[in-house]
Chimera marker file (.cmm) of the C-alpha trace (Angstrom):
<marker_set name="trace">
<marker id="1" x="-2.366" y="-16.494" z="2.495" r="1" g="1" b="0" radius="0.5"/>
<marker id="2" x="0.148" y="-13.688" z="2.660" r="1" g="1" b="0" radius="0.5"/>
<marker id="3" x="3.204" y="-12.370" z="0.885" r="1" g="1" b="0" radius="0.5"/>
<marker id="4" x="6.488" y="-13.615" z="2.277" r="1" g="1" b="0" radius="0.5"/>
<marker id="5" x="8.975" y="-11.047" z="3.425" r="1" g="1" b="0" radius="0.5"/>
<marker id="6" x="11.589" y="-10.216" z="0.897" r="1" g="1" b="0" radius="0.5"/>
<marker id="7" x="8.915" y="-9.470" z="-1.861" r="1" g="1" b="0" radius="0.5"/>
<marker id="8" x="8.481" y="-5.839" z="-2.192" r="1" g="1" b="0" radius="0.5"/>
<marker id="9" x="6.355" y="-3.892" z="-4.706" r="1" g="1" b="0" radius="0.5"/>
<marker id="10" x="7.779" y="-0.384" z="-5.502" r="1" g="1" b="0" radius="0.5"/>
<marker id="11" x="6.796" y="2.211" z="-8.051" r="1" g="1" b="0" radius="0.5"/>
<marker id="12" x="9.926" y="3.123" z="-10.095" r="1" g="1" b="0" radius="0.5"/>
<marker id="13" x="9.732" y="5.670" z="-12.952" r="1" g="1" b="0" radius="0.5"/>
<marker id="14" x="5.950" y="4.979" z="-13.347" r="1" g="1" b="0" radius="0.5"/>
<marker id="15" x="6.273" y="1.171" z="-13.354" r="1" g="1" b="0" radius="0.5"/>
<marker id="16" x="5.203" y="-1.281" z="-10.691" r="1" g="1" b="0" radius="0.5"/>
<marker id="17" x="8.333" y="-3.308" z="-9.879" r="1" g="1" b="0" radius="0.5"/>
<marker id="18" x="7.973" y="-6.485" z="-7.710" r="1" g="1" b="0" radius="0.5"/>
<marker id="19" x="11.542" y="-6.890" z="-6.252" r="1" g="1" b="0" radius="0.5"/>
<marker id="20" x="12.785" y="-10.311" z="-4.941" r="1" g="1" b="0" radius="0.5"/>
<marker id="21" x="15.120" y="-9.521" z="-2.020" r="1" g="1" b="0" radius="0.5"/>
<marker id="22" x="15.916" y="-13.193" z="-1.311" r="1" g="1" b="0" radius="0.5"/>
<marker id="23" x="19.544" y="-13.939" z="-2.070" r="1" g="1" b="0" radius="0.5"/>
<marker id="24" x="18.602" y="-17.269" z="-3.535" r="1" g="1" b="0" radius="0.5"/>
<marker id="25" x="16.662" y="-15.405" z="-6.132" r="1" g="1" b="0" radius="0.5"/>
<marker id="26" x="19.523" y="-13.223" z="-6.979" r="1" g="1" b="0" radius="0.5"/>
<marker id="27" x="17.499" y="-9.962" z="-6.497" r="1" g="1" b="0" radius="0.5"/>
<marker id="28" x="15.341" y="-10.519" z="-9.422" r="1" g="1" b="0" radius="0.5"/>
<marker id="29" x="12.490" y="-8.172" z="-10.434" r="1" g="1" b="0" radius="0.5"/>
<marker id="30" x="9.194" y="-8.434" z="-12.297" r="1" g="1" b="0" radius="0.5"/>
<marker id="31" x="7.201" y="-5.587" z="-13.773" r="1" g="1" b="0" radius="0.5"/>
<marker id="32" x="3.479" y="-5.748" z="-12.776" r="1" g="1" b="0" radius="0.5"/>
<marker id="33" x="0.793" y="-3.991" z="-14.558" r="1" g="1" b="0" radius="0.5"/>
<marker id="34" x="-1.846" y="-1.910" z="-12.657" r="1" g="1" b="0" radius="0.5"/>
<marker id="35" x="-4.139" y="-4.949" z="-12.123" r="1" g="1" b="0" radius="0.5"/>
<marker id="36" x="-1.221" y="-7.114" z="-10.805" r="1" g="1" b="0" radius="0.5"/>
<marker id="37" x="-0.151" y="-4.322" z="-8.450" r="1" g="1" b="0" radius="0.5"/>
<marker id="38" x="-3.589" y="-4.050" z="-7.175" r="1" g="1" b="0" radius="0.5"/>
<marker id="39" x="-3.837" y="-7.760" z="-6.455" r="1" g="1" b="0" radius="0.5"/>
<marker id="40" x="-0.439" y="-7.786" z="-4.926" r="1" g="1" b="0" radius="0.5"/>
<marker id="41" x="-1.372" y="-4.946" z="-2.560" r="1" g="1" b="0" radius="0.5"/>
<marker id="42" x="-4.670" y="-6.626" z="-1.577" r="1" g="1" b="0" radius="0.5"/>
<marker id="43" x="-2.804" y="-9.860" z="-0.764" r="1" g="1" b="0" radius="0.5"/>
<marker id="44" x="-0.265" y="-7.871" z="1.155" r="1" g="1" b="0" radius="0.5"/>
<marker id="45" x="-3.047" y="-6.343" z="3.245" r="1" g="1" b="0" radius="0.5"/>
<marker id="46" x="-4.143" y="-9.795" z="4.150" r="1" g="1" b="0" radius="0.5"/>
<marker id="47" x="-7.438" y="-9.619" z="2.317" r="1" g="1" b="0" radius="0.5"/>
<marker id="48" x="-9.327" y="-13.012" z="1.748" r="1" g="1" b="0" radius="0.5"/>
<marker id="49" x="-9.981" y="-14.230" z="-1.770" r="1" g="1" b="0" radius="0.5"/>
<marker id="50" x="-13.579" y="-13.010" z="-1.437" r="1" g="1" b="0" radius="0.5"/>
<marker id="51" x="-12.370" y="-9.521" z="-0.407" r="1" g="1" b="0" radius="0.5"/>
<marker id="52" x="-9.991" y="-9.426" z="-3.280" r="1" g="1" b="0" radius="0.5"/>
<marker id="53" x="-12.660" y="-10.410" z="-5.694" r="1" g="1" b="0" radius="0.5"/>
<marker id="54" x="-14.958" y="-7.701" z="-4.279" r="1" g="1" b="0" radius="0.5"/>
<marker id="55" x="-12.398" y="-5.075" z="-4.569" r="1" g="1" b="0" radius="0.5"/>
<marker id="56" x="-11.348" y="-6.278" z="-8.142" r="1" g="1" b="0" radius="0.5"/>
<marker id="57" x="-15.010" y="-6.071" z="-9.236" r="1" g="1" b="0" radius="0.5"/>
<marker id="58" x="-15.431" y="-2.664" z="-7.904" r="1" g="1" b="0" radius="0.5"/>
<marker id="59" x="-12.344" y="-1.360" z="-9.646" r="1" g="1" b="0" radius="0.5"/>
<marker id="60" x="-12.729" y="-3.072" z="-13.042" r="1" g="1" b="0" radius="0.5"/>
<marker id="61" x="-15.592" y="-3.635" z="-15.453" r="1" g="1" b="0" radius="0.5"/>
<marker id="62" x="-15.362" y="-7.368" z="-15.568" r="1" g="1" b="0" radius="0.5"/>
<marker id="63" x="-17.761" y="-10.224" z="-14.873" r="1" g="1" b="0" radius="0.5"/>
<marker id="64" x="-17.231" y="-12.291" z="-11.704" r="1" g="1" b="0" radius="0.5"/>
<marker id="65" x="-16.155" y="-15.485" z="-13.470" r="1" g="1" b="0" radius="0.5"/>
<marker id="66" x="-13.421" y="-13.806" z="-15.467" r="1" g="1" b="0" radius="0.5"/>
<marker id="67" x="-12.315" y="-11.954" z="-12.276" r="1" g="1" b="0" radius="0.5"/>
<marker id="68" x="-12.156" y="-15.166" z="-10.345" r="1" g="1" b="0" radius="0.5"/>
<marker id="69" x="-9.991" y="-16.842" z="-13.014" r="1" g="1" b="0" radius="0.5"/>
<marker id="70" x="-7.684" y="-13.888" z="-13.251" r="1" g="1" b="0" radius="0.5"/>
<marker id="71" x="-7.182" y="-13.690" z="-9.486" r="1" g="1" b="0" radius="0.5"/>
<marker id="72" x="-6.576" y="-17.461" z="-9.215" r="1" g="1" b="0" radius="0.5"/>
<marker id="73" x="-3.923" y="-17.235" z="-12.083" r="1" g="1" b="0" radius="0.5"/>
<marker id="74" x="-2.261" y="-14.363" z="-10.422" r="1" g="1" b="0" radius="0.5"/>
<marker id="75" x="-2.186" y="-16.179" z="-7.008" r="1" g="1" b="0" radius="0.5"/>
<marker id="76" x="-0.751" y="-19.299" z="-8.887" r="1" g="1" b="0" radius="0.5"/>
<marker id="77" x="1.919" y="-17.138" z="-10.358" r="1" g="1" b="0" radius="0.5"/>
<marker id="78" x="2.931" y="-15.658" z="-7.010" r="1" g="1" b="0" radius="0.5"/>
<marker id="79" x="3.004" y="-19.171" z="-5.548" r="1" g="1" b="0" radius="0.5"/>
<marker id="80" x="5.088" y="-20.494" z="-8.412" r="1" g="1" b="0" radius="0.5"/>
<marker id="81" x="7.880" y="-17.900" z="-7.630" r="1" g="1" b="0" radius="0.5"/>
<marker id="82" x="7.632" y="-18.598" z="-3.892" r="1" g="1" b="0" radius="0.5"/>
<marker id="83" x="6.099" y="-15.300" z="-2.884" r="1" g="1" b="0" radius="0.5"/>
<marker id="84" x="3.196" y="-16.717" z="-0.770" r="1" g="1" b="0" radius="0.5"/>
<marker id="85" x="2.928" y="-18.347" z="2.511" r="1" g="1" b="0" radius="0.5"/>
<marker id="86" x="-0.253" y="-19.636" z="4.251" r="1" g="1" b="0" radius="0.5"/>
<link id1="1" id2="2" r="1" g="1" b="0" radius="0.2"/>
<link id1="2" id2="3" r="1" g="1" b="0" radius="0.2"/>
<link id1="3" id2="4" r="1" g="1" b="0" radius="0.2"/>
<link id1="4" id2="5" r="1" g="1" b="0" radius="0.2"/>
<link id1="5" id2="6" r="1" g="1" b="0" radius="0.2"/>
<link id1="6" id2="7" r="1" g="1" b="0" radius="0.2"/>
<link id1="7" id2="8" r="1" g="1" b="0" radius="0.2"/>
<link id1="8" id2="9" r="1" g="1" b="0" radius="0.2"/>
<link id1="9" id2="10" r="1" g="1" b="0" radius="0.2"/>
<link id1="10" id2="11" r="1" g="1" b="0" radius="0.2"/>
<link id1="11" id2="12" r="1" g="1" b="0" radius="0.2"/>
<link id1="12" id2="13" r="1" g="1" b="0" radius="0.2"/>
<link id1="13" id2="14" r="1" g="1" b="0" radius="0.2"/>
<link id1="14" id2="15" r="1" g="1" b="0" radius="0.2"/>
<link id1="15" id2="16" r="1" g="1" b="0" radius="0.2"/>
<link id1="16" id2="17" r="1" g="1" b="0" radius="0.2"/>
<link id1="17" id2="18" r="1" g="1" b="0" radius="0.2"/>
<link id1="18" id2="19" r="1" g="1" b="0" radius="0.2"/>
<link id1="19" id2="20" r="1" g="1" b="0" radius="0.2"/>
<link id1="20" id2="21" r="1" g="1" b="0" radius="0.2"/>
<link id1="21" id2="22" r="1" g="1" b="0" radius="0.2"/>
<link id1="22" id2="23" r="1" g="1" b="0" radius="0.2"/>
<link id1="23" id2="24" r="1" g="1" b="0" radius="0.2"/>
<link id1="24" id2="25" r="1" g="1" b="0" radius="0.2"/>
<link id1="25" id2="26" r="1" g="1" b="0" radius="0.2"/>
<link id1="26" id2="27" r="1" g="1" b="0" radius="0.2"/>
<link id1="27" id2="28" r="1" g="1" b="0" radius="0.2"/>
<link id1="28" id2="29" r="1" g="1" b="0" radius="0.2"/>
<link id1="29" id2="30" r="1" g="1" b="0" radius="0.2"/>
<link id1="30" id2="31" r="1" g="1" b="0" radius="0.2"/>
<link id1="31" id2="32" r="1" g="1" b="0" radius="0.2"/>
<link id1="32" id2="33" r="1" g="1" b="0" radius="0.2"/>
<link id1="33" id2="34" r="1" g="1" b="0" radius="0.2"/>
<link id1="34" id2="35" r="1" g="1" b="0" radius="0.2"/>
<link id1="35" id2="36" r="1" g="1" b="0" radius="0.2"/>
<link id1="36" id2="37" r="1" g="1" b="0" radius="0.2"/>
<link id1="37" id2="38" r="1" g="1" b="0" radius="0.2"/>
<link id1="38" id2="39" r="1" g="1" b="0" radius="0.2"/>
<link id1="39" id2="40" r="1" g="1" b="0" radius="0.2"/>
<link id1="40" id2="41" r="1" g="1" b="0" radius="0.2"/>
<link id1="41" id2="42" r="1" g="1" b="0" radius="0.2"/>
<link id1="42" id2="43" r="1" g="1" b="0" radius="0.2"/>
<link id1="43" id2="44" r="1" g="1" b="0" radius="0.2"/>
<link id1="44" id2="45" r="1" g="1" b="0" radius="0.2"/>
<link id1="45" id2="46" r="1" g="1" b="0" radius="0.2"/>
<link id1="46" id2="47" r="1" g="1" b="0" radius="0.2"/>
<link id1="47" id2="48" r="1" g="1" b="0" radius="0.2"/>
<link id1="48" id2="49" r="1" g="1" b="0" radius="0.2"/>
<link id1="49" id2="50" r="1" g="1" b="0" radius="0.2"/>
<link id1="50" id2="51" r="1" g="1" b="0" radius="0.2"/>
<link id1="51" id2="52" r="1" g="1" b="0" radius="0.2"/>
<link id1="52" id2="53" r="1" g="1" b="0" radius="0.2"/>
<link id1="53" id2="54" r="1" g="1" b="0" radius="0.2"/>
<link id1="54" id2="55" r="1" g="1" b="0" radius="0.2"/>
<link id1="55" id2="56" r="1" g="1" b="0" radius="0.2"/>
<link id1="56" id2="57" r="1" g="1" b="0" radius="0.2"/>
<link id1="57" id2="58" r="1" g="1" b="0" radius="0.2"/>
<link id1="58" id2="59" r="1" g="1" b="0" radius="0.2"/>
<link id1="59" id2="60" r="1" g="1" b="0" radius="0.2"/>
<link id1="60" id2="61" r="1" g="1" b="0" radius="0.2"/>
<link id1="61" id2="62" r="1" g="1" b="0" radius="0.2"/>
<link id1="62" id2="63" r="1" g="1" b="0" radius="0.2"/>
<link id1="63" id2="64" r="1" g="1" b="0" radius="0.2"/>
<link id1="64" id2="65" r="1" g="1" b="0" radius="0.2"/>
<link id1="65" id2="66" r="1" g="1" b="0" radius="0.2"/>
<link id1="66" id2="67" r="1" g="1" b="0" radius="0.2"/>
<link id1="67" id2="68" r="1" g="1" b="0" radius="0.2"/>
<link id1="68" id2="69" r="1" g="1" b="0" radius="0.2"/>
<link id1="69" id2="70" r="1" g="1" b="0" radius="0.2"/>
<link id1="70" id2="71" r="1" g="1" b="0" radius="0.2"/>
<link id1="71" id2="72" r="1" g="1" b="0" radius="0.2"/>
<link id1="72" id2="73" r="1" g="1" b="0" radius="0.2"/>
<link id1="73" id2="74" r="1" g="1" b="0" radius="0.2"/>
<link id1="74" id2="75" r="1" g="1" b="0" radius="0.2"/>
<link id1="75" id2="76" r="1" g="1" b="0" radius="0.2"/>
<link id1="76" id2="77" r="1" g="1" b="0" radius="0.2"/>
<link id1="77" id2="78" r="1" g="1" b="0" radius="0.2"/>
<link id1="78" id2="79" r="1" g="1" b="0" radius="0.2"/>
<link id1="79" id2="80" r="1" g="1" b="0" radius="0.2"/>
<link id1="80" id2="81" r="1" g="1" b="0" radius="0.2"/>
<link id1="81" id2="82" r="1" g="1" b="0" radius="0.2"/>
<link id1="82" id2="83" r="1" g="1" b="0" radius="0.2"/>
<link id1="83" id2="84" r="1" g="1" b="0" radius="0.2"/>
<link id1="84" id2="85" r="1" g="1" b="0" radius="0.2"/>
<link id1="85" id2="86" r="1" g="1" b="0" radius="0.2"/>
</marker_set>
């Protein structure tokens, strides 16, 4: 799993902005919270789901089951907008 080219995360005025540079998506943007930005960056770095979970658990005070569910939901959201490739 990796982020497709054309999906870029930038910090703008203190906000984490996910920019869609694909002309078919008409240069849309989504604001990500701190957690979403961390997950996006870990995926961008090519981390496996287990590595992402480990990083997430070391960063946040959350139980493993909740973290797994949150990570799966975020990955599903990225997939739904076409931001992921195998």
